[in-house]
N, C-alpha and C positions, 0 to 999 in steps of 0.2 A: 724328260724325267725330272727336270728342275721345277716346273710349275706345280706338280703334285706335292713336292716337298714343301714349297712355300705355302701352299694351301693347308697342308697338315700343320705347319708351324703356326699359321694364323688361327686355325681352328683350335689348336691346343692353347693358344694364348688367350682367346676370348673368354673361356670359362673363368680363368684366373682373374681377368679384369672385372668381369661381372661380379665375381665373388668378392673382390676387394671393395667395390662400390657399395654392395649391399651389406657389408659388414658394419652393423650398427648395434649399439647396446640399448635395448628398450628400457632396461632398468634405469640407466642414467638419464634417458629422456623423461621418464616418468618422475624421477626425483627432481629434475630441473623444473618441470612443470608444476610440481607440488610446491617447491620453494617459491616460485614466482607467484603462485596463487595465494600463498600465505602472506607474502610481502604486500600484494595488492589488497588483501583483506585487512591487514594491519594499517595500511595507508588510509583506507576509507574509514576504518574504525577509530583512528587516532583522535579525531575531534571529539567523538563521544567519550572515549576514555579520558581525554583531558578535561571534559566537562564534569565527569564523575569525580576525578581527582580534585578539581577546583572546588566542588561542592563541599568537600571535607576540610577545606582550609578556612582560616579566619579571613575577614574582609581585608585586613591590612596585608596579609600574605597573598591573597588572591589579586590584589591591585598592584603588586610590585612589578616593575619592568626592568629586566626580564623577569618572567614569572618564577616564583620559587617552587621548585619541584619537591625539595626535601623539607618543606615546612611542616610544622606540627599539625597533626590531624585533629579535627574537632567536628562535632555534630551541631554546632550552634546555628548553622544555616538551616538545617532541617527543623530545629526547634522554632526558628523564626517563621518558617513556612507554615507550621501548624499553629502559629499565633501565640508563641510563648510570651512575647512582650506586647504585641498589638491586640491580642484577643480575637482576631479575625480568623474564623475557621475556614479551611479550604474545602470542607466536605460539600457544602451546597453547590459551588461551581463544579466540583468533580461529579456530583450526582446529576447535575444538569447536562454535562457533557456526555455522560454514560446514557442518560435517557434519550437525548437527541440523537446520538450516534446509533444506538441499538434500534430504536423505533424507526428511524429513517431508513436504516439498512433493511429492516423487515419489509417496510412499504416498498422500497426499491425492488427487492426480489419478487414481491407479489405482483408488481407491475411489469418488471423486465422479463420474467420467464415466459408469460403468455405472449408478450410482444416478440420476443426472440423466437418462440415457436412459430408464430405467423410468418416471420421473415426467413426462417431457415428450413424447417420441416414442411410447412405449408406456405410456401412463398407467395406473396401477393404480387400484383403487377407493379413493375418499377420499384422493386424492393431496394435496389441500390440507391435510388433517389431518397427513399425514406431514411435509410441509414445515413446518407450524407446530410439530410436535414437534422437528424439527431446530433450528428457531430458538429454541425455548424453552430448549434446553440452553445457549444463550449468555446467557440472562437472569440466571442465577445468578452472583453475583460469584465470582471465582476464590478470593478469600480465605476464602469459606465452605467450599470444598472442599479447601483446602490442608492442613489438619490430617489429615483421613482419608487423603489421598494420602501424606502424610509417614509416618503410622503403617503404611500398607500397604507402602510402600517399605522401611521399616525392618524390618518382619516378613519380607518376601520377600527381604531382603538386596540390594536394588537401589538403595540410596542412593548418590549420587555415581556414577551409571552413565549414560553418555551414551545408551544404547539405551532406557532407561526414559524419559529426557527426550524422545527422538524419538517414543516412543509417546504421551506427553502432548501434544506439539505436533501430532501427527497428529489426535488426538481433539479438540483445541482448534480446529483450522482446518477440519475436515471439514464441519460444518454450514454455514458460510458458503460453502464451496466448492460444496456441493450446490446451494445457492440460486442462486449465480452461474451455474454450469454449466447448471442447468435453464433459465434464461432464455436462455442462449446457444444451447442445443440446440433450443429451441423455434423458432428461426429457420431451422433446416435444412429445405429443401424436402422435402415428403413424397414428391414424384414421384421424387426420387433414391433414396429408401429402397425405394419400390415397384419401381423398376427393378432394384435390387440383389437384392431378394427373388425377382424373376422369373428372374434369372440364377443363383439358387441360392446366394447369399452367406449365410453364417452370421452370428451376432451379432458374433463377434470380428473377422471380415473386414469387416463393415459398419462397425464402430467404427474400425478401422484405416485402411480405404481410402476410406470415404465421409464419415463424420462428422468424423474428426480433421482432414482438410485444410480442410473448410468452417468448422469451429469453431476453427481455429488462433488467431485473435485473442482469442477468449474464453478459450481454454486458457492463452494467454500472460498475459492479465490476471489470471486466477485464480491462476496459479502465482506471479506477482510479488507479489500481495497476501498470499498464504500465506507466501511467503519473507520479506516485510517483517514480518509479525506474528511469525513464529518468531524472526527475527533480533533484534527489539526486545524480546522478552519478558524480563521480569526477575524477577517474583515467584516463579514455579515454579522457575526456575533458581537463584535465591538460596536457596530452602528445600531443594530436592531434590538439590543438587549441593554439592561442596566443593572440594577441591584438584584432583582428577583431571578431573572433567567440568564444571568451571566455564566459563561462557560469557563472551563479550566484555562484555555489559552488567554482569555481576557483577564482572569485572575493572575496569571503569570506576569502580564505586562504591568500589573500594579506594583511589582517590586522594582521596576525601573524608575529611578528618581533622579532629579537634577541636584539633589542635596544628599551628601553622604555617599558611602560606598555600598554597592548592591550586587557586585558580581557573584559572590559566593551564594547569596540568597537566590539569585536568578538561576544559577546552575543547579542548586538543590531543587528548586521548583520544577525546572525542566526535566530533571531525572525522575522525579516522582510522577509528573504528568505523562512522561513517556512510557512508564511501566505498563499501563493497560494495553497499549499498542504492542509493546514487545512481548508481553505474555500471550496476547491473542495470536500474534504471528508465530510464536514458538509452539503453541498448542495446535495450530493448524498448519504446521510446517509441511507435513507430508502431503496433505490435501492441496496446499498452495502450489507445491512443486508439480504435482500431477495436473492440476488445473491449468497452470500457465504453460505447460508443455503439451497440452492437447492440440492436435492439429499440426504440431511442429514437424512430425515425422510421418510421412505417408507410407 
Protein backbone atom coordinates (compact mmCIF):
# COMPACT_ATOMS: atom_id res chain seq x y z
CA UNK A 1 0.00 0.00 0.00
CA UNK A 2 2.99 2.31 0.52
CA UNK A 3 4.42 2.12 -3.04
CA UNK A 4 1.25 3.33 -4.78
CA UNK A 5 1.05 6.30 -2.42
CA UNK A 6 4.62 7.31 -3.26
CA UNK A 7 3.86 6.93 -6.95
CA UNK A 8 0.79 9.11 -6.57
CA UNK A 9 2.74 11.80 -4.76
CA UNK A 10 5.49 11.74 -7.41
CA UNK A 11 2.96 11.87 -10.21
CA UNK A 12 1.17 14.80 -8.59
CA UNK A 13 4.44 16.64 -8.09
CA UNK A 14 5.68 16.36 -11.68
CA UNK A 15 3.05 18.60 -13.28
CA UNK A 16 3.80 21.32 -10.79
CA UNK A 17 7.52 21.10 -11.52
CA UNK A 18 6.99 21.18 -15.27
CA UNK A 19 4.56 24.01 -14.94
CA UNK A 20 7.05 25.99 -12.90
CA UNK A 21 9.84 25.50 -15.42
CA UNK A 22 7.71 26.50 -18.38
CA UNK A 23 6.40 29.62 -16.69
CA UNK A 24 8.00 32.36 -18.85
CA UNK A 25 6.85 35.80 -19.87
CA UNK A 26 7.03 36.09 -23.69
CA UNK A 27 6.33 39.82 -23.55
CA UNK A 28 9.35 40.41 -21.33
CA UNK A 29 11.57 38.37 -23.65
CA UNK A 30 10.38 40.31 -26.71
CA UNK A 31 10.96 43.62 -24.94
CA UNK A 32 14.49 42.62 -23.94
CA UNK A 33 15.27 41.50 -27.49
CA UNK A 34 13.88 44.74 -28.89
CA UNK A 35 15.96 46.86 -26.51
CA UNK A 36 19.09 44.85 -27.37
CA UNK A 37 18.41 45.29 -31.09
CA UNK A 38 17.99 49.06 -30.72
CA UNK A 39 21.19 49.31 -28.69
CA UNK A 40 23.11 47.40 -31.35
CA UNK A 41 21.60 49.57 -34.09
CA UNK A 42 22.60 52.76 -32.24
CA UNK A 43 26.09 51.36 -31.69
CA UNK A 44 26.61 50.70 -35.39
CA UNK A 45 24.95 53.99 -36.41
CA UNK A 46 26.87 56.15 -33.93
CA UNK A 47 29.86 56.81 -36.27
CA UNK A 48 27.49 57.96 -39.02
CA UNK A 49 25.54 60.17 -36.60
CA UNK A 50 28.80 61.63 -35.32
CA UNK A 51 29.92 62.35 -38.90
CA UNK A 52 26.66 64.17 -39.61
CA UNK A 53 26.98 66.22 -36.41
CA UNK A 54 30.61 67.10 -37.16
CA UNK A 55 29.67 68.28 -40.65
CA UNK A 56 27.55 71.04 -39.05
CA UNK A 57 30.39 72.31 -36.87
CA UNK A 58 33.02 74.87 -37.71
CA UNK A 59 36.53 73.61 -38.42
CA UNK A 60 37.82 74.88 -35.08
CA UNK A 61 35.06 73.12 -33.15
CA UNK A 62 35.43 69.93 -35.19
CA UNK A 63 39.16 69.79 -34.45
CA UNK A 64 38.89 70.14 -30.67
CA UNK A 65 40.06 67.26 -28.49
CA UNK A 66 37.87 66.00 -26.92
CA UNK A 67 35.29 66.88 -29.57
CA UNK A 68 32.80 69.58 -28.74
CA UNK A 69 29.31 68.11 -28.92
CA UNK A 70 27.40 71.26 -27.94
CA UNK A 71 29.23 73.58 -30.34
CA UNK A 72 27.34 76.04 -32.50
CA UNK A 73 25.92 74.61 -35.71
CA UNK A 74 26.77 76.02 -39.12
CA UNK A 75 26.54 75.04 -42.80
CA UNK A 76 29.90 76.51 -43.77
CA UNK A 77 31.32 73.04 -44.51
CA UNK A 78 28.52 72.33 -46.98
CA UNK A 79 29.10 75.71 -48.64
CA UNK A 80 32.76 74.78 -49.05
CA UNK A 81 31.78 71.43 -50.56
CA UNK A 82 29.78 73.21 -53.24
CA UNK A 83 32.69 75.56 -53.97
CA UNK A 84 31.74 78.71 -52.08
CA UNK A 85 35.36 79.87 -51.80
CA UNK A 86 37.24 77.62 -54.22
CA UNK A 87 34.76 77.76 -57.09
CA UNK A 88 35.21 74.01 -57.76
CA UNK A 89 31.87 72.34 -58.48
CA UNK A 90 31.19 68.83 -57.14
CA UNK A 91 28.62 68.04 -59.82
CA UNK A 92 30.98 66.65 -62.53
CA UNK A 93 32.46 64.02 -60.15
CA UNK A 94 28.98 63.18 -58.84
CA UNK A 95 27.69 62.74 -62.40
CA UNK A 96 30.69 60.58 -63.26
CA UNK A 97 30.03 58.34 -60.24
CA UNK A 98 26.34 58.06 -61.10
CA UNK A 99 27.12 57.29 -64.73
CA UNK A 100 29.77 54.67 -63.91
CA UNK A 101 27.68 53.02 -61.19
CA UNK A 102 24.38 52.85 -63.10
CA UNK A 103 25.77 51.76 -66.47
CA UNK A 104 28.13 49.18 -64.96
CA UNK A 105 25.27 47.76 -62.86
CA UNK A 106 23.07 47.41 -65.96
CA UNK A 107 25.89 45.65 -67.82
CA UNK A 108 26.54 43.35 -64.87
CA UNK A 109 22.89 42.30 -64.69
CA UNK A 110 22.72 41.77 -68.46
CA UNK A 111 25.69 39.38 -68.24
CA UNK A 112 25.06 37.79 -64.83
CA UNK A 113 21.44 36.71 -65.33
CA UNK A 114 22.09 34.49 -68.40
CA UNK A 115 25.25 33.10 -66.74
CA UNK A 116 23.36 32.33 -63.54
CA UNK A 117 20.58 30.73 -65.61
CA UNK A 118 23.14 28.40 -67.19
CA UNK A 119 24.62 27.53 -63.79
CA UNK A 120 21.37 26.96 -61.88
CA UNK A 121 18.35 26.18 -64.02
CA UNK A 122 20.30 24.66 -66.94
CA UNK A 123 23.46 23.55 -65.12
CA UNK A 124 26.55 22.87 -67.22
CA UNK A 125 29.12 20.22 -66.44
CA UNK A 126 31.35 21.02 -63.46
CA UNK A 127 29.34 24.13 -62.65
CA UNK A 128 30.89 24.24 -59.17
CA UNK A 129 34.32 24.68 -60.75
CA UNK A 130 32.95 27.55 -62.82
CA UNK A 131 31.57 29.27 -59.73
CA UNK A 132 34.86 28.79 -57.90
CA UNK A 133 36.71 30.33 -60.85
CA UNK A 134 34.42 33.36 -60.69
CA UNK A 135 35.02 33.66 -56.95
CA UNK A 136 38.78 33.24 -57.31
CA UNK A 137 38.94 36.42 -59.37
CA UNK A 138 37.88 38.33 -56.23
CA UNK A 139 40.69 36.84 -54.15
CA UNK A 140 43.46 38.85 -55.80
CA UNK A 141 43.91 42.30 -54.26
CA UNK A 142 43.09 45.17 -56.58
CA UNK A 143 46.41 46.80 -55.79
CA UNK A 144 48.19 43.82 -57.37
CA UNK A 145 46.47 44.46 -60.71
CA UNK A 146 46.38 48.25 -60.69
CA UNK A 147 49.82 48.72 -62.31
CA UNK A 148 49.09 46.44 -65.32
CA UNK A 149 45.73 48.15 -65.72
CA UNK A 150 47.39 51.57 -65.61
CA UNK A 151 50.00 50.56 -68.20
CA UNK A 152 47.31 49.08 -70.45
CA UNK A 153 45.14 52.18 -70.15
CA UNK A 154 48.11 54.43 -70.88
CA UNK A 155 49.13 52.40 -73.94
CA UNK A 156 45.55 52.22 -75.25
CA UNK A 157 44.96 55.90 -74.61
CA UNK A 158 42.00 55.40 -72.28
CA UNK A 159 43.37 57.02 -69.15
CA UNK A 160 40.91 59.44 -67.58
CA UNK A 161 38.12 57.84 -69.62
CA UNK A 162 34.79 57.14 -67.94
CA UNK A 163 33.98 54.26 -70.29
CA UNK A 164 37.15 52.40 -69.35
CA UNK A 165 36.22 52.86 -65.69
CA UNK A 166 32.75 51.47 -66.44
CA UNK A 167 34.40 48.41 -68.01
CA UNK A 168 36.55 47.94 -64.91
CA UNK A 169 33.55 48.23 -62.59
CA UNK A 170 31.63 45.71 -64.68
CA UNK A 171 34.43 43.16 -64.51
CA UNK A 172 34.87 43.86 -60.78
CA UNK A 173 31.22 43.21 -59.86
CA UNK A 174 30.39 40.44 -62.33
CA UNK A 175 31.71 37.47 -60.26
CA UNK A 176 29.76 38.35 -57.11
CA UNK A 177 26.67 39.09 -59.19
CA UNK A 178 26.82 35.65 -60.83
CA UNK A 179 27.13 34.01 -57.42
CA UNK A 180 24.16 35.92 -56.03
CA UNK A 181 21.94 35.47 -59.07
CA UNK A 182 22.72 31.77 -59.20
CA UNK A 183 21.34 31.27 -55.69
CA UNK A 184 18.29 33.40 -56.51
CA UNK A 185 17.46 31.66 -59.79
CA UNK A 186 17.82 28.26 -58.14
CA UNK A 187 14.60 29.11 -56.26
CA UNK A 188 12.55 29.47 -59.47
CA UNK A 189 10.07 26.55 -59.71
CA UNK A 190 11.05 24.11 -62.42
CA UNK A 191 7.37 23.55 -63.28
CA UNK A 192 7.07 27.13 -64.55
CA UNK A 193 10.00 26.64 -66.89
CA UNK A 194 8.64 23.35 -68.18
CA UNK A 195 5.28 24.98 -68.86
CA UNK A 196 7.01 27.78 -70.75
CA UNK A 197 8.93 25.26 -72.86
CA UNK A 198 5.72 23.41 -73.68
CA UNK A 199 4.25 26.70 -74.87
CA UNK A 200 7.23 27.19 -77.17
CA UNK A 201 8.90 30.05 -75.29
CA UNK A 202 12.54 30.66 -76.18
CA UNK A 203 15.39 31.57 -73.85
CA UNK A 204 14.99 35.35 -74.05
CA UNK A 205 11.22 35.15 -73.62
CA UNK A 206 11.63 32.81 -70.66
CA UNK A 207 14.13 35.13 -69.02
CA UNK A 208 11.95 38.18 -69.58
CA UNK A 209 8.47 36.80 -68.86
CA UNK A 210 9.04 33.93 -66.43
CA UNK A 211 12.32 34.29 -64.56
CA UNK A 212 12.59 38.07 -64.21
CA UNK A 213 9.22 38.58 -62.41
CA UNK A 214 9.90 35.72 -59.98
CA UNK A 215 13.50 36.73 -59.29
CA UNK A 216 12.80 40.48 -59.05
CA UNK A 217 13.79 40.69 -55.34
CA UNK A 218 17.06 38.91 -56.08
CA UNK A 219 17.76 41.13 -59.08
CA UNK A 220 17.08 44.23 -56.97
CA UNK A 221 19.41 43.03 -54.21
CA UNK A 222 22.17 42.23 -56.70
CA UNK A 223 21.76 45.56 -58.48
CA UNK A 224 21.90 47.51 -55.23
CA UNK A 225 25.05 45.74 -54.04
CA UNK A 226 26.78 46.26 -57.40
CA UNK A 227 25.73 49.93 -57.35
CA UNK A 228 27.15 50.39 -53.84
CA UNK A 229 30.44 48.70 -54.74
CA UNK A 230 30.83 50.86 -57.84
CA UNK A 231 29.86 54.08 -56.10
CA UNK A 232 32.26 53.51 -53.18
CA UNK A 233 35.24 52.31 -55.23
CA UNK A 234 38.28 54.57 -54.83
CA UNK A 235 41.55 52.89 -55.79
CA UNK A 236 40.91 52.29 -59.49
CA UNK A 237 39.18 55.65 -59.87
CA UNK A 238 42.11 57.36 -58.17
CA UNK A 239 44.73 55.75 -60.42
CA UNK A 240 42.89 55.47 -63.75
CA UNK A 241 41.13 58.85 -63.80
CA UNK A 242 42.16 62.46 -63.53
CA UNK A 243 40.30 65.69 -64.13
CA UNK A 244 37.70 64.58 -66.67
CA UNK A 245 36.53 61.20 -65.35
CA UNK A 246 37.17 61.69 -61.62
CA UNK A 247 34.48 60.24 -59.38
CA UNK A 248 32.89 61.43 -56.14
CA UNK A 249 35.21 59.46 -53.79
CA UNK A 250 38.22 60.93 -55.58
CA UNK A 251 36.70 64.39 -55.19
CA UNK A 252 36.19 63.72 -51.48
CA UNK A 253 39.89 62.95 -50.95
CA UNK A 254 40.70 66.39 -52.32
CA UNK A 255 39.48 67.92 -49.06
CA UNK A 256 42.19 66.12 -47.08
CA UNK A 257 45.08 68.56 -46.86
CA UNK A 258 48.33 68.76 -44.94
CA UNK A 259 47.71 72.46 -44.37
CA UNK A 260 44.83 73.81 -42.33
CA UNK A 261 41.76 72.14 -40.85
CA UNK A 262 39.57 69.93 -43.03
CA UNK A 263 37.57 67.58 -40.78
CA UNK A 264 34.24 69.39 -41.09
CA UNK A 265 34.54 69.69 -44.88
CA UNK A 266 35.40 65.99 -45.21
CA UNK A 267 32.40 65.02 -43.06
CA UNK A 268 30.10 67.27 -45.10
CA UNK A 269 31.41 65.77 -48.35
CA UNK A 270 31.01 62.24 -46.98
CA UNK A 271 27.42 62.94 -45.96
CA UNK A 272 26.43 64.28 -49.38
CA UNK A 273 28.27 61.55 -51.30
CA UNK A 274 26.61 58.88 -49.12
CA UNK A 275 23.10 60.18 -49.80
CA UNK A 276 22.60 58.46 -53.22
CA UNK A 277 23.49 55.07 -51.75
CA UNK A 278 21.26 55.63 -48.72
CA UNK A 279 18.33 56.74 -50.87
CA UNK A 280 18.76 53.77 -53.21
CA UNK A 281 18.86 51.38 -50.27
CA UNK A 282 15.80 52.96 -48.67
CA UNK A 283 13.84 52.88 -51.94
CA UNK A 284 14.66 49.20 -52.52
CA UNK A 285 14.45 48.18 -48.88
CA UNK A 286 11.62 45.66 -49.23
CA UNK A 287 13.11 44.10 -52.37
CA UNK A 288 16.52 43.96 -50.75
CA UNK A 289 15.24 42.09 -47.68
CA UNK A 290 13.28 39.65 -49.84
CA UNK A 291 16.20 39.08 -52.16
CA UNK A 292 18.79 38.50 -49.45
CA UNK A 293 16.44 36.09 -47.66
CA UNK A 294 15.74 33.92 -50.74
CA UNK A 295 16.87 30.37 -50.09
CA UNK A 296 17.40 31.01 -46.37
CA UNK A 297 14.34 28.99 -45.37
CA UNK A 298 13.45 25.79 -47.13
